[in-house]
N, C-alpha and C positions, 0 to 999 in steps of 0.2 A: 409494542410498534414495530413490524417487520419481524423479517425470515429472524432477526439474530436471536432468538429468544429457541431454535430448535437444540437438541442436546449435540455438544460437537464430538460425545463420544462416539459418534456413529458416521461422521464425516466420511474418513479415509479414501480420501478421493483427491478432484484437483482444485486446485485452490488458485486463487488469484490476487494480486499486492497491486495494484494499482500507483505510479505514481512519476514523477516524471525523472528523478533518479538521475538530476543533473550538478553534482554527477553521482553514482553511487557511491554509498559510505559504507563502511563499516559495517553501522547500525544495522542499515539495510539488511545484508547478510546476517545479520546475527537474528534476526527479526523473521526471515525466510526460514533461516535455520530451525527458532523454535514454534513456527507455524507446522514445519515440517514435523517434527516433534512431538511436538502436545498435541497437534490434531490427524496426526494420523496421515499427515498428505503421500501420493505416489510422487506427485507433481505440483508445482507451483509457478502459477507464471509473470513472471513481470511485465508487467503491462502500460505500456507508457501511448499520452495521451499526442492528436497532433496537435494537437491547442490544449492543453493542460487548463480547467477550470481553474477560475481565480487566478491565473496566472498567465493570462493572455495579452497582456502590456510588456511581461518582461522578455527581456531578448535570450533564448537559450539556445544550446549545443542542437545542431540539428537531430531529429529524428534518428536518422539513419547511424550517425555517430553516436549517439547515448548506446543505441543498442549492440553496435558492435562493440565497446567498452563495457558493454555490461556483458556480456559474451565472453570476450576476454578474461571477465574477473569472475567467471562464474563456471569456468572449463573443470571443475575438479566437482562439480553441484550437478552431474545429469540430470537433476530432477528439478532443478532451478531452467525455466525454459524464456525466452523475453519475446514479446509482439509488441505491434503497436497498433491501432485504434483510434478513428476519426471519432470516437463516441468520447465523453464529457464528463456525465452523469453516472456515478458510482453505479447505480442501481443497472443502469445499460449496459458497463464495463463488465458487472460483475453477469451477467443474464449466462445460465447455463453453464457458471462452476458452482463449487460444493462448497465455499467458504470464501468468502472474500474477506482481507487481511488488510488493515488499515492501523495506521498510525493514530494516537488521541487525538492530535490535532484535525486529524479526517475525519474524527467521529462528529466532531462538533462540524463540520462542514457539510457533514452528510445531514444532517439533524436541521440546517439553516432554511428556512424557507425564500429567501434572496437565490439561491440557487436554483428555485426551482418557479421563478418569474413572482414572487412572495406569496405564493397557494400554498396555503395549507392540504387543500386536500389534494394538488400534485404532490406535495412531501409525501405525502400518505401513504398515497397510490407508489411513490417509485421506496420505500420502505418496504411494504407491502409487497413487493417484486425479488428483495434481498434474499441470497441464501444467509445461513450462521455467519456471525460475522466474530472475528478473532481481534484485539485490538490491543496495540503494542503501546505498552508506554513514553511518552515525552517527558521530559524537562517542565516543570510549569503549565502543565497541561491536566486537569483535572481527568480521571479516568469512571467511564459509564461504570454507575452501580446502581442500575434502575432489569438488571438481569436481560437484559435483550441481546447483550455482547459477551464474550470468554476474553479476560484479558489475560496476554499471552507473561508469561513471567521471562523477559529480556533481563540479561546482566545491567544492575544499575549502570554500568561504567557509558553505555549507550546510550542513555535515555537523555541530553542533550547534544548527542553526534547531532548535524546538519548538515546537507549540500549547502546549505545559506555560510555554514560554518569553515568551510572546505574553499569555497569559494573567496573566501574574508580570509585564508591562508593557513587555517586549521587541516595544514595535510595530512597531518596523522589519522586526520579520519577517514580520509579516502582509501576506500577497496582496492586491493590489490591488483592489477592490473586494469583497472580502469582509469587510468591516466595515460596508461603505451598508447603508442602516436602507431 
């Protein structure tokens, strides 16, 4: 189902990694590095939605401030770029890219009919529009095992890291430069 079953050996192009990045963590950077190295990307865009899917009710740092913090934290990675979008669905955000990079939690969200108005047909149509998909492991979240995505090899020390954890005080998980004002 979807474009995730295409051969990743042929990617070597531009990838997209959507997320709220509120704030950017060391795990986000480790995932970006793994995607670049393992998938042959020449560029990876970290894309922030103005209203993140399934986070509409949560107060977030402004998009402009998140993008500025990400830019400061990624200054040594010229291949890593930021952009914002009004799109919410991952299939819409990934349009025109060669690879979609996700955490395992987003992989499951991608396959949840609730995000497509409860329509299995809309879900299938969205999945069919996807480029190949690379999924990063996340503590406690099952990985895809259906051959529709490539699982990135990310150091297990990063699997439990989350932006929520940083907001709750795990400052060692914050990406360097992401907190500079």
